[in-house]
C-alpha positions as CSV (number, residue, x, y, z in Angstrom):
1,M,84.5,68.5,161.3
2,K,83.5,66.5,158.2
3,K,79.9,66.5,157.2
4,L,78.0,66.0,153.9
5,M,76.5,69.5,153.5
6,N,76.6,72.6,151.4
7,G,76.3,74.9,154.3
8,A,75.1,75.0,157.9
9,D,72.4,77.5,156.9
10,T,70.8,75.2,154.3
11,I,71.3,71.7,155.7
12,L,67.8,71.5,157.2
13,S,65.9,72.7,154.1
14,E,67.9,70.5,151.8
15,S,67.5,67.5,154.0
16,L,63.8,67.9,154.2
17,A,63.5,68.3,150.5
18,G,65.4,65.0,150.0
19,F,63.4,63.3,152.7
20,T,60.0,64.2,151.2
21,Q,61.3,63.3,147.7
22,A,62.4,59.9,148.9
23,H,59.1,59.1,150.6
24,A,56.7,61.0,148.4
25,D,54.2,58.1,148.5
26,I,53.8,58.7,152.3
27,V,54.5,62.4,153.1
28,T,54.6,65.9,151.5
29,L,56.5,69.0,152.4
30,D,54.5,72.2,153.1
31,G,55.1,74.8,150.3
32,S,56.9,77.1,152.7
33,G,59.0,74.2,154.0
34,K,57.8,74.6,157.6
35,F,56.4,71.2,158.2
36,V,56.0,67.6,156.9
37,R,52.5,66.2,156.7
38,R,50.9,62.9,155.8
39,R,50.1,62.8,152.1
40,E,46.6,61.4,152.5
41,L,44.5,62.6,155.4
42,R,41.6,60.7,156.9
43,P,38.5,62.9,157.4
44,G,37.0,62.7,160.9
45,K,40.2,61.4,162.5
46,V,42.0,63.3,165.4
47,A,45.1,64.9,164.0
48,L,48.4,64.1,165.7
49,V,51.1,66.7,165.4
50,S,54.6,66.6,166.9
51,G,57.9,68.2,166.4
52,G,61.1,69.5,167.9
53,G,64.7,70.4,166.9
54,S,66.2,68.6,164.0
55,G,69.2,66.3,164.5
56,H,67.1,63.5,166.0
57,E,66.2,61.9,162.8
58,P,64.1,59.9,162.0
59,L,62.2,61.5,164.9
60,H,59.7,63.2,164.1
61,A,59.3,63.5,160.4
62,G,60.1,59.8,159.9
63,F,57.1,58.9,161.9
64,V,54.5,60.8,159.8
65,G,52.2,58.4,158.0
66,I,49.5,55.8,158.4
67,G,49.2,54.7,162.0
68,M,51.4,57.5,163.6
69,L,51.7,61.2,163.1
70,D,49.8,63.4,160.7
71,A,52.4,66.2,160.7
72,A,55.8,67.0,162.2
73,C,57.3,70.5,162.7
74,P,61.2,70.5,162.4
75,G,63.1,73.3,164.0
76,Q,66.7,74.1,163.3
77,V,69.3,71.6,164.8
78,F,68.5,71.2,168.5
79,T,66.2,74.2,168.4
80,S,62.5,74.2,169.0
81,P,60.2,74.9,166.0
82,T,58.1,78.1,166.2
83,P,54.5,78.5,167.2
84,D,53.5,79.6,163.7
85,Q,54.9,76.4,162.2
86,M,52.8,74.4,164.7
87,V,49.7,76.4,163.9
88,E,50.1,76.0,160.2
89,A,50.8,72.3,160.5
90,A,47.7,71.8,162.8
91,Q,45.5,73.7,160.4
92,A,46.7,71.7,157.5
93,V,45.9,68.3,159.0
94,D,42.8,69.1,161.2
95,T,39.8,67.4,159.6
96,G,37.4,68.4,162.3
97,A,38.0,66.0,165.1
98,G,40.6,68.1,166.9
99,V,44.3,68.1,167.2
100,L,46.6,66.4,169.8
101,F,50.1,67.9,170.2
102,I,52.7,65.3,171.3
103,V,55.5,67.3,173.0
104,K,58.8,66.1,174.5
105,N,59.5,67.8,177.8
106,Y,62.0,70.5,176.8
107,E,61.2,74.0,177.9
108,G,61.4,75.6,174.4
109,D,59.1,72.9,172.9
110,V,56.6,73.1,175.7
111,M,56.4,76.9,175.6
112,N,56.0,77.1,171.9
113,F,53.4,74.3,171.7
114,D,51.5,76.0,174.5
115,M,51.5,79.2,172.4
116,A,50.4,77.4,169.3
117,A,47.5,75.7,171.1
118,E,46.3,79.2,172.4
119,M,46.7,80.6,168.9
120,M,44.7,77.8,167.3
121,A,41.9,78.2,169.8
122,D,41.7,81.9,169.2
123,M,41.9,81.7,165.4
124,T,39.8,78.8,164.6
125,G,38.1,77.5,167.8
126,A,39.6,74.1,167.1
127,Q,39.9,71.6,169.9
128,V,43.6,71.2,170.8
129,Q,45.1,69.1,173.6
130,Q,48.7,68.5,174.5
131,L,50.5,65.4,175.7
132,I,53.9,65.7,177.3
133,T,56.4,62.9,177.2
134,N,59.0,62.6,180.0
135,D,60.4,59.1,180.1
136,D,64.1,59.8,180.8
137,I,65.1,58.7,184.3
138,A,68.7,59.8,184.1
139,V,68.2,63.3,185.6
140,E,65.3,65.1,187.2
141,D,66.2,68.4,185.7
142,S,68.6,69.3,182.9
143,L,69.9,72.3,181.0
144,F,66.8,72.3,178.9
145,T,64.0,71.0,181.2
146,T,62.1,71.4,184.4
147,G,61.5,67.8,185.3
148,R,62.4,64.7,183.3
149,R,63.3,64.9,179.6
150,G,61.2,63.3,176.8
151,V,63.4,60.9,174.8
152,A,63.1,57.6,173.0
153,G,59.8,56.7,174.8
154,T,58.2,59.4,172.7
155,L,58.3,56.9,169.8
156,V,56.3,54.4,171.8
157,V,53.7,57.0,172.7
158,E,53.4,58.2,169.1
159,K,53.1,54.6,167.7
160,I,50.4,53.5,170.2
161,V,48.4,56.7,170.2
162,G,48.7,56.8,166.4
163,A,47.2,53.4,166.1
164,A,44.3,54.3,168.4
165,A,43.7,57.5,166.4
166,E,43.6,55.5,163.2
167,Q,40.9,53.3,164.8
168,G,38.8,56.4,165.6
169,M,39.5,57.1,169.2
170,D,38.4,60.6,170.2
171,L,40.7,63.5,171.4
172,A,40.1,63.0,175.1
173,G,40.7,59.3,174.9
174,L,43.9,59.7,172.9
175,K,45.3,62.1,175.5
176,A,44.5,59.8,178.3
177,L,45.9,56.8,176.4
178,G,49.1,58.7,175.7
179,E,49.5,59.7,179.4
180,R,49.1,56.0,180.3
181,V,51.8,54.9,177.8
182,N,54.1,57.6,179.0
183,R,53.8,56.5,182.6
184,A,54.6,52.9,181.5
185,C,57.9,54.0,179.7
186,R,61.3,54.5,181.2
187,S,64.5,55.3,179.3
188,F,68.2,55.7,180.2
189,G,71.0,56.7,177.8
190,V,74.8,56.5,177.7
191,A,77.2,58.4,175.4
192,L,80.6,57.2,174.2
193,S,81.3,60.4,172.2
194,S,79.9,63.8,171.7
195,C,77.8,65.1,168.8
196,T,78.8,67.9,166.5
197,V,76.2,70.6,165.6
198,P,76.8,71.7,162.0
199,A,76.7,75.4,162.9
200,A,79.1,75.0,165.8
201,G,81.6,72.9,163.8
202,K,83.1,71.3,167.0
203,P,81.9,68.7,169.5
204,T,79.3,69.8,172.0
205,F,81.2,68.4,174.9
206,D,84.7,66.9,175.5
207,I,84.9,63.3,176.5
208,G,88.1,61.3,176.9
209,E,88.9,58.2,174.8
210,G,88.4,56.0,177.8
211,E,85.3,57.7,179.2
212,M,81.6,57.6,178.9
213,E,78.7,59.8,180.1
214,F,75.8,58.0,181.9
215,G,72.5,59.7,181.4
216,V,73.4,62.0,178.6
217,G,70.6,63.8,176.9
218,I,69.7,63.8,173.2
219,H,71.2,67.2,172.7
220,G,74.5,66.3,174.3
221,E,73.5,67.8,177.7
222,P,75.2,66.3,180.7
223,G,73.9,63.2,182.4
224,R,74.3,61.7,185.9
225,R,78.0,61.2,185.9
226,R,81.2,60.7,183.8
227,A,82.8,57.2,184.2
228,P,85.6,55.1,182.8
229,L,84.5,53.0,179.8
230,A,83.2,49.6,180.9
231,T,82.1,46.4,179.2
232,A,78.7,46.4,177.4
233,D,77.3,44.1,180.1
234,A,78.4,46.5,182.9
235,I,76.9,49.5,181.0
236,A,73.6,47.7,180.4
237,A,73.5,46.6,184.0
238,E,73.6,50.2,185.4
239,M,71.0,51.3,182.8
240,C,68.6,48.4,183.3
241,E,68.9,48.4,187.1
242,G,68.0,52.1,187.1
243,I,65.0,51.5,184.9
244,V,63.7,48.6,187.0
245,K,64.1,50.6,190.2
246,D,62.2,53.5,188.8
247,L,59.3,51.4,187.4
248,G,58.8,49.4,190.6
249,Q,57.0,46.1,190.3
250,V,57.9,44.6,186.9
251,A,57.9,40.8,187.6
252,G,55.4,39.0,185.4
253,R,54.7,42.1,183.3
254,N,54.8,42.1,179.5
255,A,57.1,44.7,178.0
256,L,58.6,46.2,174.9
257,L,62.4,46.5,174.9
258,F,63.6,49.3,172.7
259,V,67.3,49.7,172.2
260,N,67.9,53.0,170.4
261,G,71.1,54.2,168.8
262,F,72.2,57.9,169.0
263,G,73.3,58.1,165.4
264,G,77.0,57.0,165.5
265,T,76.6,53.4,166.9
266,P,76.7,50.4,164.5
267,L,73.8,47.9,164.6
268,M,76.2,45.2,165.7
269,E,76.7,47.0,169.0
270,L,73.0,47.9,169.4
271,Y,72.0,44.2,169.0
272,L,74.7,43.3,171.5
273,M,73.2,45.8,174.0
274,H,69.7,44.3,173.3
275,H,71.1,40.9,174.2
276,S,72.5,42.2,177.5
277,A,69.4,44.2,178.4
278,R,67.0,41.4,177.6
279,R,68.9,39.0,179.9
280,L,69.0,41.5,182.7
281,F,65.3,42.4,182.5
282,E,64.3,38.8,182.3
283,G,66.3,38.2,185.4
284,H,63.8,40.6,187.1
285,G,60.9,38.6,185.8
286,V,60.0,40.9,182.9
287,Q,58.4,39.1,179.9
288,I,59.9,40.7,176.8
289,A,56.9,40.5,174.4
290,R,58.1,42.9,171.7
291,S,61.5,44.3,170.7
292,L,62.7,47.2,168.6
293,T,66.4,47.9,167.9
294,G,67.9,50.7,165.7
295,S,68.6,54.4,165.5
296,Y,65.3,56.1,165.8
297,V,65.7,59.0,168.3
298,T,69.2,60.2,167.6
299,A,71.7,63.0,168.5
300,L,73.3,63.7,165.2
301,D,76.6,61.6,165.1
302,M,76.8,60.8,168.8
303,A,78.0,57.3,169.7
304,G,76.0,55.6,172.4
305,C,72.5,54.3,172.9
306,S,69.5,54.4,175.2
307,I,67.4,51.6,176.6
308,T,63.7,52.0,176.9
309,L,61.4,49.5,178.7
310,A,57.7,50.0,178.2
311,L,55.3,47.9,180.3
312,L,52.4,47.1,177.9
313,D,49.3,45.1,178.6
314,D,47.4,43.1,175.9
315,D,45.5,46.2,174.7
316,L,48.6,48.3,174.4
317,L,50.5,45.4,172.7
318,A,47.6,45.2,170.1
319,L,48.0,48.9,169.4
320,W,51.8,48.5,169.1
321,D,51.2,45.7,166.6
322,A,48.6,47.6,164.6
323,P,49.6,48.5,161.0
324,V,52.0,51.4,160.5
325,R,53.4,52.9,157.3
326,T,55.9,55.7,157.8
327,A,59.4,56.3,156.5
328,A,61.0,54.9,159.6
329,L,58.5,52.3,160.9
330,R,56.5,50.0,158.7
331,W,54.6,46.8,159.3
332,G,51.2,45.3,158.6
333,V,50.5,47.6,155.7
């Protein structure tokens, strides 16, 4: 294993220090190093807090800023953050309008955010709601979840809900909006190689040179099936057909097409997959109104990608287009 690090025990703290130094105009690191928060808070705005294990960068810290999250709690690599992190982050960014936790559907994350919400209510009486994302269609249950996993569609939820929060929507409205966006998103991933957790020092799973894993999770957990490596068009066809089948009626609908790299895939290949996926979705009558391509919800150094289709009406498209200024997403500001 070759990694740019000083040690597995300090890689997270040193990375967070570098991240907040590089983007000091947007974010700041809590003095204890437990969370990243927006540098300038807006009084009276509902606070959006997310988090999860590290190794998925830029998710979630890279989405803290104007028009998205107010704070992000990073756990150790592929490990949920702790409830005390979440409570401290929520208290730091709550300006009186309440807090919405945005949580990917992994058992550790859900359990710890549940505990944090109870602790917040007991300690401060603050209004806290939770929004669970579960856009992955690959498997119904995995090693880490009961029900579908929350994956790249989480970015779409955080962007649209973040825009509405910036415009002054209240806590109940934001939760309902997030649930609506989550229902409109479907994702499917494929891995060409494993990822390597720094503390483990070896690949999470073994995969042959001529193999791929359909439906792999963002922690390297198994997917639907192992298969021989195929052409990009054939890979995209299985992914897109699965998404269309799960969404149901898609003809004539406007959509966002999001092709997400897992950390070890060149942009050349991601754009090629976007070309294949767009052609396939348009063959089903989908109107691709917006696109996003890049590595945003990663699995360390895994090669592969996910495809997300989000069916967005005019109101949701306007919120997607609304200004955003974060380390990883920036337009209109």
